[in-house]
N, C-alpha and C positions, 0 to 999 in steps of 0.2 A: 167684318170680324177678324180680318187678317192682320190689321195693324192698329196699334194703340200707342198714342204719344202721351206719356205720363206728364202730368202737370207739374210734378216736382221730382227731381232725382237727387238721391243722396249719393254722392260720389265717395267711394272708399277703395283703398288699396290694401292688400294684405298678403302675407306669406304663410303657407302652411308651416305650422310649428310643431315640433315634438315628434318623438318616436314612442313606440311601445303602446301602452294601454290608451292613453289619451292623445288626441290630435287637437292641439290648441290653436287659437287664431289670434293674430294681432289685427286691430281694427282701428286704423289711424289714417291720417292724410299721407303718410309716407309708408312705403313697404317696410315692414319690420324684418330684421334679419332672422333667418331660421336658427333655432337653438334647441337643445334638448330640454325636456321637462322632467326633472327627476321624480316628481310626485306621481307621475303616471303609473309607476310600478309599486305603489303603496296603497294600503287601506288600513282602516282602524275598525273594521267590522268583519265578523265571521258568521256565516249562515250554517245552521245545524238543523237537520231533519231527523227525527227518530222514527223507527219502524212502526211504532204503535200510534202514529198520527192517524187521524180518521178523516177520510174524504166525506164530503157532504154535498150531494148534488144539488140541493136547494139552498145551501148557505155556505159560509166560509168553511174551509177545511179546519178541523179542530186539531190544534197543535198538541202533541203529547205532553203530559205534565213533566216538569223537571223536579224529580224527587231529590231528597236529600242525598242519596247515593249518586245520582247523576250530577248534582251540583258539586259533590266532592271530586268526581272524575274531571269535570270542567276545570275546577280549581287546580288540580294536580297537573293537568295538561298545560294550563297557563303558566304554572310555576316553572315548567321546563324551559320556558322562553322568558322568564323573569317579569311576568305581567299578570295582572288580574283581568277578568272580564265580567260584565254584568248583562242580564237580559235586557235588551232594548225594547223589543216588540216582536210579535208574530206576524206572519204574512199569509196571503191567501192560499199558498201552497201547503200550509200546515207546518212550515218551517219556523224556527226561532232565529232571530237576528241578535247576535251577541255583540256588545260594544266593548272593544279593547281599550285599555287605558291610554294607548298611544298608537301612532301609526307604525306599521312595519312593512318591509318589502314584501310584495306579493308571494315570493317564494318562501319567505318565513311563515306567512299566514297559511300557505298551503302545507307546510310542514306541521304547523300547529293543528290543522285539520286532520292530517294523517295520524298524528299522535293521538288525537281524540278518538278517531275511528278505531285504532288498535287497542285503546284502553277500554272502550265501551262497545260491545258487539251489537247493542241496540240502536246504534247510530246508522241510519240508512245512508246518509251522506253528510259530509261537512266540506265547505269550500269558502274561499275568500269572497267577501261581498265587494266585488270590483266596482270601480268608478268608471263610467262610460261618459263620453262627451259627444256633442253635436258633430256631424260629419259634413263640413262644408268649407269652402274657400272664398271669401269675398274678393272682388277684383274691381279695378277701375272700369266704369262702363265706357263703351265706345259705339254702341249701337242703341237706338231708341225703340226698336221693335222687338216683339216677342217671336223671334225666329223659330224658337223651340216648339211653338204650337202649330205652325202651318208650313214651314219651308219643306220642300220635296226632299231635299238631301238628307237632313238629319232631324227634321221636325216630326211632330206626332200625328200630322194629318187630321187635326181636330175638326175643321169646318165641316167635313163630310160626316164626322161622327155626331156633331151637334144637330145635324138634321134628323137624327134618330133618337138621341138621348141627351139629356142635360144632367143626369144623375139624381133627378127628383126622387125623394123618398128614401134616400140612402144617407146614413150618418157615417162620417169617416173620423176616426180618432186620430188626433195629432199628439203623439206622445213625445213631448219635447220640452222646451223652456217655458211653456205657457203661451199667452197671446196678449197683444195690445189691441184695444178697441181701435178701429180703423174705418174710415168712410167707405172703403172698398170691401169691407167685411160686415157692414151693417146688416143685422138680421141673419147672418150666416153662422154665428157662434152660439151653440147650445150650452146649457150649464155643464161645467166640467168639474175637475177637482185637482187640488194641489197635493201630490203624494210625497213631497219632500219632507222627510222626517227631521232632518237637520236644520235648525233655524239659521245657522251660519251659511250653509249652502243656499237655503231658500232666499236669504237676503230680504225678507219681509217682516222679520221679527217674530215669526211663529213657525210651527211645524206644519203638520198636515191640517188642511182646512178646505172649505168649499170654494175658495177664491183661486182660480187658476190663471189669473192675470200675471204678467211678467213684469217684475219691478226692476229688472236689469241683472246682468251677470258679469259685470266688469270686475276685474281683480287688479290688485297691486302686487309688486314684488314681495315674496315671502308669504303671501296670504294663503296660498295652496300648499305650502310646505316649506320647511326651512331651507333657505338658499334658492328657492324657486323664483325665477324672474316673473314679471307680469305676464300672465297668459294672454290677456286681452284687456287693454286699458280702457276700452269702450265696450258698452253692452252690445250684444249681437242681435237681439230680438229675432233669433233664429226661428222659433215656433211661428211667429207671425209671418215670416217670409214663406215657410212651408205651407201654412194655411192659405195664403193668398194664391200659391200655385195651384192648389187643389180647388178652391171654391171662391176666389174673388168674384165679386159681382160683375156681370157682363152685360153689355148693351145698356149701361147706365150713364154713359157719356163721360165717365172720368176713369183715370187710372188704367189698370190692366184687366185682362180676361183670366178667368179660372178654368182649369181643365174640366171640372165637373161643377159648374156654377149653380146647378140646381140642388146639389147636395148640401149637407150641413156638417159643421165641424164640432166635434166633442173634444175639447182640449184637456189633456192630462199632463200636468206640470211635473216633470221628473228631473230636469236639468236646471242647475243654477250655478252659483259661483263654484268653479273647479270641476263641474260635471255633475254626475248623479250616481247614486248607488244601485247596483243590480237589484237588490231587494225591493226598492221603490219602484223600479221600472217593472218588475214582475207583477206587483200588485196592480199597477196601472194597466197592464195587459189584460189581467183577469177582469178588472172592474169595467173597463171600457167595452169589453166584449159581452158584458151582461152577467159576469160572474159576481160572487159575493166576496167582500173583503171585510174582515172584522173592524168594527168601529168606523166604518165608512158607509154613509147612506147609499141605499140601492141607487143604481144608475137607471134613470127613467128613459134614457136615449141610447139604447144599445147600438153599438157601432158594428157594421158588417165588414168594415175595412179598417185595419190598423196600420198607421204610417210610423215607422220607427226610423227616422233619419239621425241615427246615433250609433255608436259603437265603440269598440276597443279591441285589443288584441288577445289572442289565446283561443282555446277551444270553447265550444259552447258548454256552459255550466248547467248543472241539473236544475237549478232554480229557474233559469230562463226557459229551458226546454219544457219543463212541467207547465210553466205559464202559458207558453205557446200552445202546447197540447190542449190545455184547458180552453183557450180561445178558439181553437180550431173545432173543438167538440161542440161549440155553440154556433158554428158556421162562419166564424170570422176569418177573413183573408188577411194574413200578416205580411206586409211588404216592408223590406229592410234594405237600408243602404249598404252596398258592398264595402265601402270604406275607401279612404283616400291616401293610402300608403304606397300605391303602385307595387303591391305584392300580392301573393296568392291569397284568395279570400278564405282558404282553409285555416288561416290563422287570424280571422277577423270575426269577432262575435258581435251581435247575434246573427250576422249574415250566414255564418256557417251552422246555424241550428237547423234541425230537420223541420220540414213542413212550412217554411217561409218562402217568399218569392224574393230572391236576392237580386238587386238591381245595380248594374254597372253604369258608368257615365260615358257618353260620347260628346265630342265637341261639335261645332257647327259643320265640320267636314264629314261627320258621320263616323269618324274613326275613334279609337279609344282615347278618352281624355288622358292627359299625361299623368294625372295623379290617381286614376281609378284603379282599384283592385280588380283582379281577374281570376279565372280558374274554372274548373269543372262544376263548382258549386254555384257559380252565377247562373241565373235563369234567363234574364233578359237585360237589355240595355235601354236607356232613355237619355234625353238631353240633360247634361249636367253643366255644359259650358266648358270652355277652355280659354287659353290666352286670347284676349281681344274680343271674346263674345261670351258673356255670362248670361244668367237667367234673371230676368227682371220680375220682381214681385213686391208685394206690400211690406212696409217696414215702419219704423219710428225714427224720428230725427234726433232723439235724445242720445247724447254721447254716453251718459251713465244712467241718469234717471230719465223716466219717460218724458217725452215732449210731444211734438205734433206729428201728424201723419206724414209719411214719406214713402219713397220707392227706392229700391237699390238693386244692383246686379250682384248676385252671389254665384259662386261656382262650387261644384262638388257632387258627390253621390247623394248628398242630402237633398240637392236640388232635382236630381234625376228621380229619386224615389217618389216624391208627391206627384210627378207626372203619371207614374204607373198606378199609384193609388187612386188618382182621379179617374183613370181609364177603367179600373176595376169598378168604381162607383157607377160609371156610365153603363157598364155591362150588367151589374146587378140590378140597376134601375129597370132595365128591360126584361130581365129574367132573374128574379130573386131566388129561384129554386136552385141556381147553380151552387155546387159545393166549392170549397177552397181548391180542391183538386181539379174540378172542372174549369175553374177560372185560370189556374196555372197552365193547364193544357191548352186552352184556347188562346191565351196570351202568346205562348210559344209557337203554336201552329200557325198563327196569323202574322207573327213578327216578320219584318222584311229584312232582306239581306243587307249587310253592312256595305255602304258605298266606299269605304276606306278601311284600312287595316284595324281589326279589333279582335285580336286573338284572346280567347278566354272570356269573351263578353256575353256568352249565352246564346240563345237561339236567334237573336237578331234585335233590331230596334222595334219597340212596340208600335204597332200601327193601330191608332185609336179606331179609325173607321172600320177596319177589318175585324178587330176584336169585337166591337159592338155588333156588327152584322153576324158574326159567328154566334154571339150570345142570343140574338134574336132568333136565328135559325135553328138553334139547338132544341132538342126535345128532352123530356125527362126519361125517355126510354133508355135503359142501360142493359148490358148483358146480364143475365141472371142464371144462376144454377142452384139446385137444391142440395142441402147436405145429404150425404149418403153414409149410413151406418154400415159396419162399425168403423169409427174414426176417433177412438178414444186414446190413441197413442201416436207418437211421431211416425212410427213405421206404417200406420194405417191412415195417415192424413189424406184428406181429399185434396187433389191438385186443383189449383185455380190458374188458368193459363192466359186469360185475357184481362188486360188492364181495364179498370172501370167495372168489374164484375161485382154484382150484388148477390151474395149467398143468403138463401133463405134457410134458417136453421131452427132447431128445436132443442131445448133442454128437456130430455126425456125423464130425468129423475133428479134427485138432490145430490147424486154422486156423479153426474154426467160431466164429461169433458169432451169437447169437439175440437179436432186439430185440422188445420188447412195449411197447405204448402204452396209457396210461390218460388219459381226459379227466377231470381231477380238479376237482371244484367248489371254488369259493372258500371258504376257511376249513376245508377238510378236510385231513387228514393221510394220505398214502399210506404204508402199511406193507408192505414186501416182504420175504419170507423165502425164501432159496434153500437147498434141501436136496439133498445129494448122494445118488445111487443106490447108491454103493459107498464103502467106506472109503478107497479109493485115488484116487477122483475129487477133482480140485482145480479147481473152476470159480469164477470171481469174478463179483461183481455191481457194476454201475455204474448210476448214475442221471444222466439228461441232461434239459435243457429242449428246447423246440422248436428252438432255434438250435443245438443240438449242444453246448452248453456243459456240462461235467461239474459236477454238483451235489454228488455223494457217491459213495463207493465202499466196498465191503466185501471184503477179500481174505484171509479166513482160510485156514488150511492144509487139507491133504487130509482129506476126510471130515467137515469141520467145516461148520456152518451159517453162511451169510452173511445179514446183515439190514440193511436201510436204512429209515429213516422220514424223510419230508420233508413239510412243510406247504406248501400253497398259500396264501401270505399276501397274494395279490392280491385284486382285487374281482370277477374274472370267472374262468370255467372255463379251465384251462390244461392243455396236453398235457405229460405226464411220460413219459419213455422209459426202460425198464429194458433193460439189455444183459447177457446172460449170456455170459461170455467163457471159452474154454478156456485153462487154465493148465498142467494136467498130469493124468495118469492116464488113465482109461478113455475110449474112444470107441466109436461105432457102437452095436451092440446092447447093450453093457454100459455105454455112456455116458449113463445116465439121470439125470434130475434132476426135482425139482418146484419150481415157483415160485408161492408164494401171495401174492396181492395183495388188500389190504383197505383201505378208506377210509371 
């Protein structure tokens, strides 16, 4: 199981291209020179969510209607920037996506969003619909072995893990460029969906449809914006490479081995020519995790693990954070690439979103890969490759349009991320009761020390064997405490002192509010999950700081789980207050709920 000699290698060299929001790739026989990509800081879409949007635990969130008065405000805000905008579609978070008549710089769209919020107090938030791209760096291969799976120095130590788990029974969503059929993925791909709404980006002649296959994402000069050189003259087949790392067939006598070869892949196509919109990615996060998205058939193959080997620069936007919260409320573990800009991950999204497992990359020496982002928001590291030693996986030999099966070495945090997603599948296969917080804690606690310098790379290199052993050995027993009345104000909040505690509470009446306080250390993320005791109960979850300022909320429908994750980005311990609020349904002896708090 340690060594696999691929029957065909696709040799490719590339340079990391671009700064800002998009990290492009050149994909040619000669290394392309690095250059800036002006369109990375542009978008032609705006996301707007109104406060009267309605969450629906059993179906898509209902977007608020755009009345004549709201339409007039939208028009006036657009006129301030000399443009018009029209409604394109709604997304699973209950937000509207507005199509601008032309591309603007991101800062201009942000100003447009601010203008709209000032003009209309019913706007919950408005933000640019940023374009994200795949996070990887192809490189010429120099080795024919998958060092990343077995080597003691920087490998994942998978042979010992495979003795215990293959990932059977777990679905992993690959939210990426789609997939190409491949002999080494035969039978591993479940029905997915193409979430790309722009037919130009999709490159398949259509918008959203049930065909998640990858037609290619090559571009030519000027295609992604006026004056923009070719981002990648050949297609990347990025999603196929990621899928192979996670679940390529193993012990089949050909090709490569997958980290969790007993698992299945649910492909969600969100990246095409020039990248992909945040709104499309958010819908894919919701749908693959089992949530409902308007005008998209229900997902019959709910994924417990979501792999996002993509990203861009800036803070985590509300649209993406809401989608991640939604996925986590259904038990999905969200694994995200830290990014390839050799900068602090605090400025790389969605790796800087709350509640995700952010993955840095190490090279074959076990030290930080030269390109990998870093920082306190990184959770763990995994092999991503570096100069002279990339990550071998499944690919397609077509330079632009699809051709035959092939294999290639790529490098990047995009390659590190599916290693971790695969290990999560191995863990959940043996213990499906693990929560997203349980999984993250066990990955961190079992990670091994870096054998070379890797400052800001998280808790260590993920150790597959140790993580699976920890998953098997864990029990469902968690610290518990009962709600103690009176606790209907911040001043009387019940203190929760132990991470992982489950609070057993009761909504005593239709006017009840229950408050709980956690003293959250600096750099830690508080994850809270509110579960209803009955299908008719509808209680909401709110998070406040010590001054009583609302920081976040989750208001899903009756019987649905609510979840909030929030980091303490300060330098000292801070008090965070959770409020469970009665909205509807059962009270008294039948008004039970549980609130799990971890950090």
